[in-house]
N, CA and C atoms of all chains as a GROMACS GRO file, in nm:
protein
  552
    1UNK      N    1  -6.440  -1.893  -1.734
    1UNK     CA    2  -6.486  -2.014  -1.795
    1UNK      C    3  -6.598  -2.021  -1.693
    2UNK      N    4  -6.712  -1.997  -1.716
    2UNK     CA    5  -6.885  -2.034  -1.681
    2UNK      C    6  -6.866  -2.160  -1.604
    3UNK      N    7  -6.854  -2.166  -1.497
    3UNK     CA    8  -6.825  -2.269  -1.440
    3UNK      C    9  -6.956  -2.355  -1.432
    4UNK      N   10  -7.082  -2.313  -1.548
    4UNK     CA   11  -7.148  -2.457  -1.653
    4UNK      C   12  -7.072  -2.532  -1.708
    5UNK      N   13  -6.955  -2.522  -1.712
    5UNK     CA   14  -6.917  -2.590  -1.854
    5UNK      C   15  -6.814  -2.606  -1.783
    6UNK      N   16  -6.827  -2.696  -1.660
    6UNK     CA   17  -6.783  -2.787  -1.587
    6UNK      C   18  -6.801  -2.879  -1.483
    7UNK      N   19  -6.721  -3.049  -1.532
    7UNK     CA   20  -6.812  -3.107  -1.486
    7UNK      C   21  -6.760  -3.202  -1.383
    8UNK      N   22  -6.794  -3.193  -1.274
    8UNK     CA   23  -6.674  -3.296  -1.159
    8UNK      C   24  -6.775  -3.405  -1.109
    9UNK      N   25  -6.624  -3.524  -1.169
    9UNK     CA   26  -6.674  -3.645  -1.126
    9UNK      C   27  -6.664  -3.719  -1.050
   10UNK      N   28  -6.748  -3.801  -0.962
   10UNK     CA   29  -6.764  -3.891  -0.788
   10UNK      C   30  -6.727  -3.998  -0.851
   11UNK      N   31  -6.874  -4.026  -0.744
   11UNK     CA   32  -6.849  -4.171  -0.737
   11UNK      C   33  -6.990  -4.285  -0.797
   12UNK      N   34  -7.098  -4.118  -0.896
   12UNK     CA   35  -7.172  -4.244  -0.928
   12UNK      C   36  -7.156  -4.287  -1.083
   13UNK      N   37  -7.255  -4.346  -1.147
   13UNK     CA   38  -7.225  -4.480  -1.282
   13UNK      C   39  -7.155  -4.312  -1.461
   14UNK      N   40  -7.024  -4.332  -1.462
   14UNK     CA   41  -6.991  -4.283  -1.586
   14UNK      C   42  -7.121  -4.213  -1.593
   15UNK      N   43  -7.239  -4.308  -1.696
   15UNK     CA   44  -7.317  -4.255  -1.753
   15UNK      C   45  -7.397  -4.142  -1.672
   16UNK      N   46  -7.387  -4.111  -1.590
   16UNK     CA   47  -7.450  -3.991  -1.526
   16UNK      C   48  -7.321  -3.915  -1.591
   17UNK      N   49  -7.214  -3.849  -1.592
   17UNK     CA   50  -7.138  -3.724  -1.572
   17UNK      C   51  -7.148  -3.780  -1.701
   18UNK      N   52  -7.120  -3.857  -1.848
   18UNK     CA   53  -7.117  -3.825  -1.981
   18UNK      C   54  -7.293  -3.763  -1.988
   19UNK      N   55  -7.352  -3.791  -1.894
   19UNK     CA   56  -7.552  -3.688  -1.962
   19UNK      C   57  -7.487  -3.534  -1.996
   20UNK      N   58  -7.416  -3.486  -1.812
   20UNK     CA   59  -7.406  -3.425  -1.777
   20UNK      C   60  -7.330  -3.337  -1.910
   21UNK      N   61  -7.184  -3.334  -1.946
   21UNK     CA   62  -7.098  -3.377  -2.049
   21UNK      C   63  -7.172  -3.267  -2.197
   22UNK      N   64  -7.293  -3.452  -2.245
   22UNK     CA   65  -7.344  -3.389  -2.313
   22UNK      C   66  -7.450  -3.279  -2.362
   23UNK      N   67  -7.473  -3.232  -2.199
   23UNK     CA   68  -7.669  -3.193  -2.203
   23UNK      C   69  -7.537  -3.026  -2.261
   24UNK      N   70  -7.461  -3.013  -2.103
   24UNK     CA   71  -7.384  -2.900  -2.160
   24UNK      C   72  -7.292  -2.822  -2.327
   25UNK      N   73  -7.326  -2.948  -2.302
   25UNK     CA   74  -7.193  -2.897  -2.508
   25UNK      C   75  -7.318  -2.876  -2.573
   26UNK      N   76  -7.450  -2.920  -2.590
   26UNK     CA   77  -7.570  -2.975  -2.648
   26UNK      C   78  -7.649  -2.766  -2.564
   27UNK      N   79  -7.632  -2.754  -2.487
   27UNK     CA   80  -7.656  -2.637  -2.472
   27UNK      C   81  -7.578  -2.470  -2.483
   28UNK      N   82  -7.457  -2.557  -2.602
   28UNK     CA   83  -7.466  -2.380  -2.606
   28UNK      C   84  -7.275  -2.403  -2.550
   29UNK      N   85  -7.233  -2.482  -2.524
   29UNK     CA   86  -7.109  -2.459  -2.408
   29UNK      C   87  -6.964  -2.554  -2.580
   30UNK      N   88  -6.920  -2.443  -2.559
   30UNK     CA   89  -6.785  -2.517  -2.686
   30UNK      C   90  -6.714  -2.595  -2.635
   31UNK      N   91  -6.637  -2.508  -2.528
   31UNK     CA   92  -6.525  -2.565  -2.418
   31UNK      C   93  -6.639  -2.671  -2.352
   32UNK      N   94  -6.590  -2.778  -2.277
   32UNK     CA   95  -6.639  -2.825  -2.174
   32UNK      C   96  -6.542  -2.924  -2.083
   33UNK      N   97  -6.525  -2.928  -1.938
   33UNK     CA   98  -6.417  -2.946  -1.883
   33UNK      C   99  -6.441  -3.059  -1.767
   34UNK      N  100  -6.412  -3.191  -1.733
   34UNK     CA  101  -6.407  -3.257  -1.721
   34UNK      C  102  -6.343  -3.283  -1.558
   35UNK      N  103  -6.322  -3.202  -1.387
   35UNK     CA  104  -6.288  -3.214  -1.318
   35UNK      C  105  -6.277  -3.386  -1.189
   36UNK      N  106  -6.154  -3.387  -1.154
   36UNK     CA  107  -6.144  -3.520  -1.072
   36UNK      C  108  -6.102  -3.511  -0.945
   37UNK      N  109  -6.131  -3.614  -0.866
   37UNK     CA  110  -5.982  -3.581  -0.830
   37UNK      C  111  -5.939  -3.739  -0.720
   38UNK      N  112  -5.817  -3.799  -0.705
   38UNK     CA  113  -5.811  -3.962  -0.608
   38UNK      C  114  -5.866  -4.027  -0.714
   39UNK      N  115  -5.977  -4.126  -0.679
   39UNK     CA  116  -5.968  -4.233  -0.812
   39UNK      C  117  -6.112  -4.193  -0.852
   40UNK      N  118  -6.121  -4.071  -0.856
   40UNK     CA  119  -6.241  -4.080  -0.956
   40UNK      C  120  -6.220  -3.981  -1.101
   41UNK      N  121  -6.045  -4.004  -1.089
   41UNK     CA  122  -5.969  -3.923  -1.228
   41UNK      C  123  -5.980  -4.051  -1.297
   42UNK      N  124  -6.036  -4.178  -1.314
   42UNK     CA  125  -5.980  -4.307  -1.394
   42UNK      C  126  -6.126  -4.316  -1.474
   43UNK      N  127  -6.217  -4.249  -1.366
   43UNK     CA  128  -6.381  -4.186  -1.403
   43UNK      C  129  -6.386  -4.115  -1.501
   44UNK      N  130  -6.282  -4.044  -1.494
   44UNK     CA  131  -6.264  -3.859  -1.534
   44UNK      C  132  -6.263  -3.962  -1.647
   45UNK      N  133  -6.199  -3.993  -1.666
   45UNK     CA  134  -6.090  -4.054  -1.838
   45UNK      C  135  -6.228  -4.172  -1.884
   46UNK      N  136  -6.228  -4.205  -1.798
   46UNK     CA  137  -6.387  -4.299  -1.900
   46UNK      C  138  -6.409  -4.150  -1.941
   47UNK      N  139  -6.530  -4.111  -1.876
   47UNK     CA  140  -6.648  -4.034  -1.902
   47UNK      C  141  -6.617  -3.922  -2.028
   48UNK      N  142  -6.460  -3.871  -1.996
   48UNK     CA  143  -6.454  -3.792  -2.152
   48UNK      C  144  -6.418  -3.869  -2.238
   49UNK      N  145  -6.430  -4.030  -2.244
   49UNK     CA  146  -6.368  -4.200  -2.344
   49UNK      C  147  -6.506  -4.211  -2.440
   50UNK      N  148  -6.593  -4.224  -2.364
   50UNK     CA  149  -6.745  -4.241  -2.368
   50UNK      C  150  -6.790  -4.114  -2.448
   51UNK      N  151  -6.828  -4.011  -2.386
   51UNK     CA  152  -6.835  -3.897  -2.453
   51UNK      C  153  -6.839  -3.870  -2.548
   52UNK      N  154  -6.669  -3.821  -2.598
   52UNK     CA  155  -6.632  -3.791  -2.766
   52UNK      C  156  -6.685  -3.988  -2.839
   53UNK      N  157  -6.631  -4.016  -2.815
   53UNK     CA  158  -6.637  -4.172  -2.909
   53UNK      C  159  -6.821  -4.227  -2.961
   54UNK      N  160  -6.847  -4.183  -2.860
   54UNK     CA  161  -7.019  -4.191  -2.824
   54UNK      C  162  -7.091  -4.152  -2.901
   55UNK      N  163  -7.137  -3.996  -2.856
   55UNK     CA  164  -7.195  -3.885  -2.839
   55UNK      C  165  -7.138  -3.814  -2.875
   56UNK      N  166  -7.005  -3.765  -2.875
   56UNK     CA  167  -7.026  -3.615  -2.951
   56UNK      C  168  -6.889  -3.634  -3.012
   57UNK      N  169  -6.917  -3.684  -3.133
   57UNK     CA  170  -6.732  -3.742  -3.169
   57UNK      C  171  -6.697  -3.633  -3.244
   58UNK      N  172  -6.782  -3.534  -3.302
   58UNK     CA  173  -6.713  -3.364  -3.312
   58UNK      C  174  -6.624  -3.340  -3.205
   59UNK      N  175  -6.566  -3.374  -3.156
   59UNK     CA  176  -6.533  -3.297  -3.040
   59UNK      C  177  -6.421  -3.321  -2.993
   60UNK      N  178  -6.341  -3.326  -2.957
   60UNK     CA  179  -6.202  -3.321  -2.900
   60UNK      C  180  -6.180  -3.339  -2.774
   61UNK      N  181  -5.973  -3.372  -2.778
   61UNK     CA  182  -5.949  -3.344  -2.656
   61UNK      C  183  -5.862  -3.218  -2.669
   62UNK      N  184  -5.855  -3.119  -2.605
   62UNK     CA  185  -5.743  -2.996  -2.637
   62UNK      C  186  -5.638  -2.980  -2.541
   63UNK      N  187  -5.668  -3.053  -2.419
   63UNK     CA  188  -5.533  -3.057  -2.278
   63UNK      C  189  -5.584  -3.135  -2.122
   64UNK      N  190  -5.514  -3.170  -2.125
   64UNK     CA  191  -5.533  -3.234  -1.996
   64UNK      C  192  -5.392  -3.174  -1.917
   65UNK      N  193  -5.462  -3.094  -1.740
   65UNK     CA  194  -5.367  -3.126  -1.675
   65UNK      C  195  -5.372  -3.185  -1.565
   66UNK      N  196  -5.281  -3.231  -1.558
   66UNK     CA  197  -5.277  -3.313  -1.339
   66UNK      C  198  -5.230  -3.232  -1.272
   67UNK      N  199  -5.248  -3.208  -1.149
   67UNK     CA  200  -5.229  -3.150  -1.024
   67UNK      C  201  -5.171  -3.217  -0.899
   68UNK      N  202  -5.191  -3.089  -0.785
   68UNK     CA  203  -5.180  -3.225  -0.716
   68UNK      C  204  -5.232  -3.143  -0.593
   69UNK      N  205  -5.374  -3.157  -0.522
   69UNK     CA  206  -5.411  -3.036  -0.365
   69UNK      C  207  -5.420  -3.081  -0.289
   70UNK      N  208  -5.390  -2.986  -0.190
   70UNK     CA  209  -5.426  -2.991  -0.040
   70UNK      C  210  -5.538  -3.086   0.017
   71UNK      N  211  -5.556  -3.134   0.099
   71UNK     CA  212  -5.673  -3.110   0.165
   71UNK      C  213  -5.734  -3.150   0.245
   72UNK      N  214  -5.764  -3.138   0.345
   72UNK     CA  215  -5.746  -3.087   0.538
   72UNK      C  216  -5.857  -3.185   0.570
   73UNK      N  217  -5.889  -3.313   0.631
   73UNK     CA  218  -5.967  -3.395   0.635
   73UNK      C  219  -5.931  -3.392   0.878
   74UNK      N  220  -5.934  -3.455   0.901
   74UNK     CA  221  -5.917  -3.581   1.021
   74UNK      C  222  -5.845  -3.557   1.009
   75UNK      N  223  -5.822  -3.642   0.924
   75UNK     CA  224  -5.660  -3.669   0.986
   75UNK      C  225  -5.558  -3.622   0.964
   76UNK      N  226  -5.581  -3.482   0.944
   76UNK     CA  227  -5.467  -3.358   0.858
   76UNK      C  228  -5.444  -3.379   0.721
   77UNK      N  229  -5.324  -3.242   0.730
   77UNK     CA  230  -5.340  -3.242   0.594
   77UNK      C  231  -5.278  -3.311   0.570
   78UNK      N  232  -5.389  -3.404   0.370
   78UNK     CA  233  -5.275  -3.505   0.332
   78UNK      C  234  -5.250  -3.463   0.112
   79UNK      N  235  -5.181  -3.433   0.046
   79UNK     CA  236  -5.198  -3.447  -0.073
   79UNK      C  237  -5.269  -3.530  -0.140
   80UNK      N  238  -5.374  -3.506  -0.274
   80UNK     CA  239  -5.465  -3.558  -0.336
   80UNK      C  240  -5.454  -3.581  -0.527
   81UNK      N  241  -5.452  -3.643  -0.567
   81UNK     CA  242  -5.456  -3.594  -0.759
   81UNK      C  243  -5.524  -3.581  -0.788
   82UNK      N  244  -5.503  -3.495  -0.866
   82UNK     CA  245  -5.631  -3.418  -1.010
   82UNK      C  246  -5.581  -3.403  -1.092
   83UNK      N  247  -5.674  -3.362  -1.189
   83UNK     CA  248  -5.678  -3.377  -1.319
   83UNK      C  249  -5.782  -3.237  -1.363
   84UNK      N  250  -5.774  -3.257  -1.499
   84UNK     CA  251  -5.824  -3.126  -1.546
   84UNK      C  252  -5.838  -3.244  -1.690
   85UNK      N  253  -5.953  -3.268  -1.768
   85UNK     CA  254  -5.966  -3.318  -1.904
   85UNK      C  255  -6.049  -3.178  -2.000
   86UNK      N  256  -5.989  -3.158  -2.119
   86UNK     CA  257  -6.072  -3.047  -2.159
   86UNK      C  258  -6.124  -3.064  -2.223
   87UNK      N  259  -6.236  -3.030  -2.252
   87UNK     CA  260  -6.320  -3.076  -2.417
   87UNK      C  261  -6.332  -3.005  -2.545
   88UNK      N  262  -6.301  -3.000  -2.645
   88UNK     CA  263  -6.367  -2.878  -2.711
   88UNK      C  264  -6.400  -2.927  -2.896
   89UNK      N  265  -6.472  -2.837  -2.906
   89UNK     CA  266  -6.521  -2.915  -3.076
   89UNK      C  267  -6.348  -2.934  -3.160
   90UNK      N  268  -6.374  -3.017  -3.287
   90UNK     CA  269  -6.266  -3.032  -3.347
   90UNK      C  270  -6.267  -2.914  -3.448
   91UNK      N  271  -6.149  -2.858  -3.528
   91UNK     CA  272  -6.138  -2.761  -3.593
   91UNK      C  273  -6.198  -2.811  -3.777
   92UNK      N  274  -6.321  -2.780  -3.834
   92UNK     CA  275  -6.403  -2.830  -3.887
   92UNK      C  276  -6.344  -2.817  -4.038
   93UNK      N  277  -3.915  -4.449  -2.950
   93UNK     CA  278  -3.912  -4.412  -2.767
   93UNK      C  279  -3.907  -4.632  -2.764
   94UNK      N  280  -3.710  -4.613  -2.687
   94UNK     CA  281  -3.691  -4.751  -2.645
   94UNK      C  282  -3.815  -4.804  -2.504
   95UNK      N  283  -3.844  -4.954  -2.528
   95UNK     CA  284  -3.919  -4.958  -2.427
   95UNK      C  285  -3.868  -4.959  -2.298
   96UNK      N  286  -3.726  -4.949  -2.299
   96UNK     CA  287  -3.666  -4.950  -2.131
   96UNK      C  288  -3.729  -4.764  -2.038
   97UNK      N  289  -3.796  -4.747  -2.126
   97UNK     CA  290  -3.845  -4.587  -2.093
   97UNK      C  291  -3.995  -4.564  -2.071
   98UNK      N  292  -4.079  -4.719  -2.051
   98UNK     CA  293  -4.192  -4.727  -2.013
   98UNK      C  294  -4.213  -4.768  -1.895
   99UNK      N  295  -4.356  -4.667  -1.754
   99UNK     CA  296  -4.341  -4.770  -1.727
   99UNK      C  297  -4.440  -4.813  -1.658
  100UNK      N  298  -4.508  -4.916  -1.644
  100UNK     CA  299  -4.644  -4.934  -1.672
  100UNK      C  300  -4.686  -4.972  -1.542
  101UNK      N  301  -4.863  -4.951  -1.460
  101UNK     CA  302  -4.886  -4.906  -1.416
  101UNK      C  303  -4.978  -4.977  -1.317
  102UNK      N  304  -5.035  -5.102  -1.271
  102UNK     CA  305  -5.062  -5.126  -1.195
  102UNK      C  306  -5.106  -5.134  -1.035
  103UNK      N  307  -5.109  -5.241  -1.018
  103UNK     CA  308  -5.161  -5.260  -0.892
  103UNK      C  309  -5.148  -5.259  -0.782
  104UNK      N  310  -4.963  -5.226  -0.757
  104UNK     CA  311  -4.911  -5.222  -0.690
  104UNK      C  312  -4.886  -5.108  -0.631
  105UNK      N  313  -4.746  -5.038  -0.470
  105UNK     CA  314  -4.856  -4.898  -0.387
  105UNK      C  315  -4.687  -4.804  -0.507
  106UNK      N  316  -4.869  -4.664  -0.462
  106UNK     CA  317  -4.700  -4.604  -0.575
  106UNK      C  318  -4.538  -4.570  -0.598
  107UNK      N  319  -4.492  -4.561  -0.526
  107UNK     CA  320  -4.339  -4.548  -0.430
  107UNK      C  321  -4.283  -4.614  -0.511
  108UNK      N  322  -4.332  -4.756  -0.550
  108UNK     CA  323  -4.280  -4.841  -0.644
  108UNK      C  324  -4.297  -4.855  -0.762
  109UNK      N  325  -4.345  -4.760  -0.877
  109UNK     CA  326  -4.366  -4.654  -0.975
  109UNK      C  327  -4.298  -4.574  -1.042
  110UNK      N  328  -4.327  -4.527  -0.874
  110UNK     CA  329  -4.257  -4.379  -0.803
  110UNK      C  330  -4.055  -4.409  -0.879
  111UNK      N  331  -4.011  -4.476  -0.779
  111UNK     CA  332  -3.878  -4.554  -0.817
  111UNK      C  333  -3.856  -4.624  -0.912
  112UNK      N  334  -3.921  -4.714  -0.963
  112UNK     CA  335  -3.882  -4.733  -1.159
  112UNK      C  336  -3.834  -4.594  -1.276
  113UNK      N  337  -3.941  -4.468  -1.203
  113UNK     CA  338  -3.946  -4.362  -1.310
  113UNK      C  339  -3.794  -4.286  -1.292
  114UNK      N  340  -3.767  -4.281  -1.155
  114UNK     CA  341  -3.661  -4.280  -1.086
  114UNK      C  342  -3.555  -4.248  -1.185
  115UNK      N  343  -3.556  -4.391  -1.133
  115UNK     CA  344  -3.442  -4.492  -1.195
  115UNK      C  345  -3.390  -4.522  -1.324
  116UNK      N  346  -3.508  -4.490  -1.375
  116UNK     CA  347  -3.523  -4.485  -1.504
  116UNK      C  348  -3.471  -4.353  -1.652
  117UNK      N  349  -3.479  -4.274  -1.525
  117UNK     CA  350  -3.445  -4.100  -1.554
  117UNK      C  351  -3.281  -4.136  -1.483
  118UNK      N  352  -3.262  -4.134  -1.404
  118UNK     CA  353  -3.112  -4.154  -1.353
  118UNK      C  354  -3.054  -4.226  -1.454
  119UNK      N  355  -3.080  -4.270  -1.477
  119UNK     CA  356  -3.052  -4.422  -1.611
  119UNK      C  357  -3.040  -4.348  -1.738
  120UNK      N  358  -3.075  -4.208  -1.710
  120UNK     CA  359  -2.996  -4.138  -1.876
  120UNK      C  360  -3.173  -4.129  -1.984
  121UNK      N  361  -3.266  -4.184  -1.943
  121UNK     CA  362  -3.347  -4.202  -2.021
  121UNK      C  363  -3.452  -4.005  -2.060
  122UNK      N  364  -3.408  -3.960  -2.177
  122UNK     CA  365  -3.467  -3.854  -2.126
  122UNK      C  366  -3.671  -3.837  -2.134
  123UNK      N  367  -3.675  -3.959  -2.190
  123UNK     CA  368  -3.812  -3.932  -2.114
  123UNK      C  369  -3.838  -4.043  -2.051
  124UNK      N  370  -3.966  -4.059  -1.992
  124UNK     CA  371  -4.028  -4.134  -1.910
  124UNK      C  372  -4.138  -4.152  -1.922
  125UNK      N  373  -4.234  -4.286  -2.039
  125UNK     CA  374  -4.380  -4.190  -1.973
  125UNK      C  375  -4.446  -4.417  -1.908
  126UNK      N  376  -4.484  -4.288  -1.815
  126UNK     CA  377  -4.582  -4.384  -1.837
  126UNK      C  378  -4.735  -4.412  -1.810
  127UNK      N  379  -4.734  -4.569  -1.851
  127UNK     CA  380  -4.871  -4.586  -1.893
  127UNK      C  381  -4.995  -4.616  -1.848
  128UNK      N  382  -5.095  -4.681  -1.793
  128UNK     CA  383  -5.142  -4.702  -1.648
  128UNK      C  384  -5.376  -4.747  -1.777
  129UNK      N  385  -5.385  -4.877  -1.771
  129UNK     CA  386  -5.569  -4.872  -1.802
  129UNK      C  387  -5.583  -4.888  -1.663
  130UNK      N  388  -5.826  -4.875  -1.650
  130UNK     CA  389  -5.917  -4.880  -1.625
  130UNK      C  390  -5.833  -4.779  -1.465
  131UNK      N  391  -5.857  -4.890  -1.329
  131UNK     CA  392  -5.879  -4.801  -1.199
  131UNK      C  393  -5.758  -4.754  -1.157
  132UNK      N  394  -5.656  -4.779  -1.285
  132UNK     CA  395  -5.454  -4.817  -1.190
  132UNK      C  396  -5.432  -4.630  -1.264
  133UNK      N  397  -5.533  -4.567  -1.360
  133UNK     CA  398  -5.498  -4.463  -1.402
  133UNK      C  399  -5.558  -4.361  -1.305
  134UNK      N  400  -5.572  -4.357  -1.206
  134UNK     CA  401  -5.533  -4.322  -1.054
  134UNK      C  402  -5.407  -4.244  -1.032
  135UNK      N  403  -5.321  -4.418  -1.038
  135UNK     CA  404  -5.200  -4.465  -0.952
  135UNK      C  405  -5.122  -4.355  -1.037
  136UNK      N  406  -5.171  -4.390  -1.191
  136UNK     CA  407  -5.039  -4.345  -1.246
  136UNK      C  408  -5.043  -4.189  -1.268
  137UNK      N  409  -5.180  -4.103  -1.230
  137UNK     CA  410  -5.052  -3.973  -1.192
  137UNK      C  411  -5.031  -3.920  -1.040
  138UNK      N  412  -5.084  -4.033  -0.966
  138UNK     CA  413  -5.027  -4.034  -0.864
  138UNK      C  414  -4.856  -4.027  -0.906
  139UNK      N  415  -4.883  -4.119  -0.981
  139UNK     CA  416  -4.699  -4.137  -0.948
  139UNK      C  417  -4.632  -4.026  -1.057
  140UNK      N  418  -4.630  -4.005  -1.104
  140UNK     CA  419  -4.617  -3.906  -1.206
  140UNK      C  420  -4.643  -3.794  -1.167
  141UNK      N  421  -4.759  -3.734  -1.028
  141UNK     CA  422  -4.734  -3.591  -0.965
  141UNK      C  423  -4.614  -3.602  -0.816
  142UNK      N  424  -4.606  -3.727  -0.817
  142UNK     CA  425  -4.498  -3.729  -0.664
  142UNK      C  426  -4.365  -3.701  -0.702
  143UNK      N  427  -4.337  -3.798  -0.847
  143UNK     CA  428  -4.183  -3.843  -0.939
  143UNK      C  429  -4.182  -3.713  -0.966
  144UNK      N  430  -4.242  -3.593  -1.003
  144UNK     CA  431  -4.235  -3.431  -1.050
  144UNK      C  432  -4.165  -3.325  -0.970
  145UNK      N  433  -4.280  -3.383  -0.863
  145UNK     CA  434  -4.273  -3.246  -0.696
  145UNK      C  435  -4.187  -3.302  -0.574
  146UNK      N  436  -4.145  -3.418  -0.594
  146UNK     CA  437  -4.059  -3.488  -0.511
  146UNK      C  438  -3.994  -3.553  -0.514
  147UNK      N  439  -3.880  -3.606  -0.674
  147UNK     CA  440  -3.767  -3.592  -0.648
  147UNK      C  441  -3.746  -3.554  -0.797
  148UNK      N  442  -3.720  -3.568  -0.928
  148UNK     CA  443  -3.722  -3.462  -1.010
  148UNK      C  444  -3.770  -3.397  -1.117
  149UNK      N  445  -3.749  -3.324  -0.918
  149UNK     CA  446  -3.786  -3.125  -0.973
  149UNK      C  447  -3.780  -3.074  -1.113
  150UNK      N  448  -3.661  -3.140  -1.171
  150UNK     CA  449  -3.645  -3.053  -1.374
  150UNK      C  450  -3.726  -3.090  -1.457
  151UNK      N  451  -3.846  -3.137  -1.377
  151UNK     CA  452  -3.910  -3.258  -1.495
  151UNK      C  453  -4.045  -3.235  -1.405
  152UNK      N  454  -4.061  -3.238  -1.585
  152UNK     CA  455  -4.210  -3.151  -1.593
  152UNK      C  456  -4.343  -3.234  -1.726
  153UNK      N  457  -4.464  -3.201  -1.711
  153UNK     CA  458  -4.538  -3.314  -1.823
  153UNK      C  459  -4.534  -3.244  -1.941
  154UNK      N  460  -4.451  -3.305  -2.010
  154UNK     CA  461  -4.458  -3.306  -2.153
  154UNK      C  462  -4.615  -3.323  -2.214
  155UNK      N  463  -4.665  -3.409  -2.205
  155UNK     CA  464  -4.779  -3.470  -2.260
  155UNK      C  465  -4.884  -3.594  -2.105
  156UNK      N  466  -5.051  -3.580  -2.208
  156UNK     CA  467  -5.118  -3.661  -2.217
  156UNK      C  468  -5.225  -3.702  -2.302
  157UNK      N  469  -5.233  -3.850  -2.277
  157UNK     CA  470  -5.315  -3.879  -2.346
  157UNK      C  471  -5.398  -3.996  -2.330
  158UNK      N  472  -5.518  -3.984  -2.348
  158UNK     CA  473  -5.595  -4.072  -2.339
  158UNK      C  474  -5.656  -4.185  -2.419
  159UNK      N  475  -5.737  -4.286  -2.394
  159UNK     CA  476  -5.794  -4.402  -2.530
  159UNK      C  477  -5.779  -4.453  -2.484
  160UNK      N  478  -5.886  -4.558  -2.553
  160UNK     CA  479  -6.034  -4.654  -2.515
  160UNK      C  480  -5.951  -4.790  -2.612
  161UNK      N  481  -5.893  -4.836  -2.483
  161UNK     CA  482  -5.866  -5.010  -2.533
  161UNK      C  483  -5.943  -5.114  -2.520
  162UNK      N  484  -5.885  -5.210  -2.580
  162UNK     CA  485  -6.067  -5.367  -2.633
  162UNK      C  486  -5.927  -5.413  -2.581
  163UNK      N  487  -5.996  -5.509  -2.471
  163UNK     CA  488  -6.006  -5.580  -2.418
  163UNK      C  489  -6.081  -5.769  -2.385
  164UNK      N  490  -5.967  -5.851  -2.469
  164UNK     CA  491  -6.123  -5.948  -2.402
  164UNK      C  492  -6.054  -6.010  -2.359
  165UNK      N  493  -6.170  -6.052  -2.251
  165UNK     CA  494  -6.172  -6.124  -2.153
  165UNK      C  495  -6.290  -6.287  -2.166
  166UNK      N  496  -6.314  -6.393  -1.981
  166UNK     CA  497  -6.365  -6.470  -2.046
  166UNK      C  498  -6.528  -6.425  -2.056
  167UNK      N  499  -6.551  -6.265  -1.997
  167UNK     CA  500  -6.723  -6.212  -2.094
  167UNK      C  501  -6.696  -6.146  -2.174
  168UNK      N  502  -6.611  -6.151  -2.283
  168UNK     CA  503  -6.556  -6.129  -2.425
  168UNK      C  504  -6.577  -5.991  -2.407
  169UNK      N  505  -6.524  -5.946  -2.530
  169UNK     CA  506  -6.524  -5.792  -2.516
  169UNK      C  507  -6.515  -5.639  -2.457
  170UNK      N  508  -6.459  -5.607  -2.382
  170UNK     CA  509  -6.489  -5.449  -2.334
  170UNK      C  510  -6.403  -5.343  -2.367
  171UNK      N  511  -6.398  -5.241  -2.320
  171UNK     CA  512  -6.317  -5.085  -2.367
  171UNK      C  513  -6.268  -5.100  -2.230
  172UNK      N  514  -6.149  -5.055  -2.242
  172UNK     CA  515  -6.091  -5.027  -2.106
  172UNK      C  516  -6.043  -4.903  -2.134
  173UNK      N  517  -6.069  -4.777  -2.037
  173UNK     CA  518  -5.947  -4.670  -2.074
  173UNK      C  519  -5.891  -4.666  -2.055
  174UNK      N  520  -5.734  -4.566  -2.052
  174UNK     CA  521  -5.561  -4.569  -2.120
  174UNK      C  522  -5.547  -4.394  -2.088
  175UNK      N  523  -5.462  -4.417  -2.006
  175UNK     CA  524  -5.358  -4.316  -2.025
  175UNK      C  525  -5.169  -4.368  -2.027
  176UNK      N  526  -5.161  -4.236  -2.146
  176UNK     CA  527  -4.963  -4.156  -2.109
  176UNK      C  528  -4.959  -4.086  -2.070
  177UNK      N  529  -4.933  -4.046  -1.908
  177UNK     CA  530  -4.777  -3.889  -1.948
  177UNK      C  531  -4.680  -3.940  -1.944
  178UNK      N  532  -4.600  -3.843  -2.023
  178UNK     CA  533  -4.516  -3.839  -2.058
  178UNK      C  534  -4.438  -3.765  -2.046
  179UNK      N  535  -4.283  -3.782  -1.875
  179UNK     CA  536  -4.237  -3.727  -1.893
  179UNK      C  537  -4.080  -3.649  -1.943
  180UNK      N  538  -4.025  -3.510  -1.902
  180UNK     CA  539  -4.016  -3.486  -1.978
  180UNK      C  540  -3.886  -3.416  -1.937
  181UNK      N  541  -3.794  -3.326  -1.907
  181UNK     CA  542  -3.641  -3.265  -1.870
  181UNK      C  543  -3.706  -3.139  -1.940
  182UNK      N  544  -3.719  -3.055  -1.821
  182UNK     CA  545  -3.794  -2.890  -1.893
  182UNK      C  546  -3.698  -2.787  -1.893
  183UNK      N  547  -3.718  -2.711  -1.987
  183UNK     CA  548  -3.682  -2.623  -2.102
  183UNK      C  549  -3.527  -2.572  -1.968
  184UNK      N  550  -3.406  -2.536  -1.959
  184UNK     CA  551  -3.344  -2.463  -1.944
  184UNK      C  552  -3.342  -2.314  -1.913
   0.00000   0.00000   0.00000
């Protein structure tokens, strides 16, 4: 999978990321992966839902993967949850 | 699916919900569904990850479903994202 087809969700407004998903899909990506960690996970779900319900109604959720990643910060190593939501074209 | 096998994640600490999942599983539930809406979605992923990595290592994620629900509040109707994480026993 090329990196262009991944949207990393952070702390910006939901619509910023929805626009990124729409742009990648309209640019020819068959699959768009939405990734997020920690508290941004809720926003990633919002992005997927808004994108497919309002803008890309021919897309569907192909798969959702959750995992745990290790993050090293000033306070030492800690675990953070992560999500990947894979959107793709509905079968015709 | 019986209602006992569903854990609704809200604003309490993650471990409260992990304990609920463990209790239901040890009480005989083959499938435990973790549900959350809005900002609690991130916590629901934490609950699933902590439960299966630390306590119930013979469980795995069977399916994850995201959806949009309509919520009516004082400020009118609004949409909120929701998640269902379905945990079940790994095939032996």
